[in-house]
Every structure is written in C-alpha cells, then in structure tokens.
C-alpha positions, 0 to 999 in steps of 0.5 A: 189896637195899637193904631188907637193907642198911637192916635191918643198919643198924637202920632199921625196915622199917615206918618205910621203908615209911610214907616211900615211901607217903608220897612216892608219895601227894604225887607223886600228889596233885601230879599231879592238881591242875589245870593240871598237865601231863605233859611231857618236858623237855629243857635246852640242846636236847640230851642226853636227855628228862626225865619229869615233870609240870610246870605254869604260874605266870605266866611261870614253868614249875614242873617235877617230874621223875618217878617218885621226884621227885628233879629239881625245877626253877623256870624263867622264861622270856622268849619261846616259839617255836610248838608243833611236831610233834616230828621223826623225831630228837626222836620216839626219845627220847620215849614215852607221849606218843601219836602225834603229840607237840608240842615247843615251845622257850623262851628263859629269863631271863636265858640259856638254852633249854628244850624241853617236849614233851607229847601234840598234845591238851596243846599249848595248855597247853604253851605257857602264859601265851605261847600267848594272846600268839602267838595275839593276835600272829598275829591282829594281823598278819593284821589289820595285813596287811588294813589299809592302811598309814596313815601319821601325822605329829605 
C-alpha cells in the first residue's frame, strides 16, 4: 500500500529501496559492534518492554530501538541494583531473551528510573561499569565483616 502511495506521489521506487537498504545495513552494522547488547528497555518501571540494542560508554547507556531504529536514547545512570531473575509478571512481556532472562533496575541522573532486561549470559554486560563496582563493594563488605573493628583516634 505504501509503495502505491509513493509511486503516485512520484517518488521512484528504486530510491525507496535504496533508503530501506541503507537503514537495514546501518542497523546491522551497529548491532555487530563490540560491546553491543540485545536488551529490552522499560522507562519508569511501567509500560511495555521495547526491544533494541545498547552499549555502555562510561556511565551512559546508549540505546537504539529495533527493528527500524526509530527510537534512540542516551541516559546517564547514577546507580544500579544487582541483576535479578525476572518475575512471572515481567516475563510476560519479555520475548526472545532465553529461558532465564535477568532484569536490572537503574537510577538515572538527575531523576527517574530505567529497567533493562537481557539474556542471563549477558548479565555482566547488562550492568556495564556498575557490575565491577557492585562486585568490589560486595568483596569489601565481606572483608570488613571478617576483619575485627579497630577504633582509631586522631
């Protein structure tokens, strides 16, 4: 139907085919870069899950929606809770993420929240730079608990 409308308006069909091919190839190229992560995103913890690909640049998560790449966003993340297995309610809206997807809740800067869901094998990529911070702080908590408390005075 859209092809007929474009032909009536006078847009050459070969031009439309070239434009669609460029979009598809560009999107494929972006999905194949190192660090790319297939995710589902939900802003504010409500609404539907949006499929796409994302990657981390320091504390900023860059997201590009699939399939037509109409939605792009850059969000600065302030903190993260650990990645957790999905609940039955969340699993209803998550498709093509395997049998055991994981969800991470992020607090955004200056305010707001974001949920990212990914396949369980991508859990470390899902947390991005915050994954190493969470692991280090858990190790420090374990070391601090094992170490006797020593009071210091100055």
